[in-house]
C-alpha positions in Angstrom: -14.3 90.6 180.6 -13.2 87.0 180.6 -11.1 87.4 183.8 -13.6 89.3 185.8 -15.1 86.1 187.3 -11.7 85.0 188.5 -10.7 88.3 190.3 -14.1 89.8 191.2 -14.1 88.3 194.8 -10.5 89.4 195.5 -9.9 92.0 198.1 -6.8 93.2 196.2 -8.8 95.3 193.7 -10.7 98.5 194.3 -12.6 98.3 191.1 -12.9 96.3 187.9 -13.7 98.0 184.6 -14.0 95.3 181.9 -15.2 95.5 178.3 -14.5 99.1 177.2 -12.7 100.5 174.2 -9.1 101.7 174.9 -10.1 105.4 174.6 -13.3 105.0 176.8 -11.4 103.1 179.5 -8.5 105.5 179.4 -11.0 108.3 179.9 -12.5 106.5 182.9 -9.1 105.8 184.4 -7.5 109.3 184.1 -9.6 111.1 186.7 -9.0 108.2 189.2 -5.2 108.9 189.2 -4.4 105.2 189.2 -1.1 104.2 190.9 -0.8 100.7 189.6 -2.4 98.8 186.7 -1.7 95.1 186.6 -2.5 93.9 183.0 -3.7 90.4 183.2 -4.3 89.9 179.5 -1.6 90.1 176.8 -3.6 92.5 174.6 -2.3 95.7 173.1 -5.7 97.3 174.0 -5.3 96.8 177.7 -1.8 98.3 177.7 -3.0 101.3 175.6 -5.9 101.8 178.0 -3.6 102.0 181.0 -1.3 104.3 179.2 -4.1 106.6 178.0 -5.5 106.5 181.5 -2.3 107.9 183.0 -1.7 104.9 185.3 1.6 105.7 187.0 2.9 102.1 187.0 1.8 99.6 184.3 2.9 96.0 184.8 2.4 93.3 182.2 4.0 90.9 179.8 6.2 92.4 177.1 4.3 90.9 174.1 2.4 92.0 171.0 4.5 95.2 170.5 3.3 96.7 173.8 6.6 97.0 175.8 6.8 100.8 175.3 3.4 101.2 177.0 4.5 99.4 180.1 6.6 100.8 183.0 7.5 97.3 184.2 7.8 94.6 181.5 7.7 90.9 182.4 9.2 88.3 180.2 6.5 85.9 179.2 7.1 82.2 179.6 7.6 80.2 176.4 5.1 77.5 175.4 
């Protein structure tokens, strides 16, 4: 939910679905047959939601033991 304000005006997204549990969000995503999920947060929950939702391509940072849920893992920059 904290990134919604940043991306809400962007024409790149068809829909934003913030603030749901992984299972609830996965259930909402699955019938939509999502082609690409760009995971902006580094949480395990967002990656699990995209995986449960059957998103064909899941892109995000390979952190917090979530690499196996992603189809395209990005190396996170070090602090």
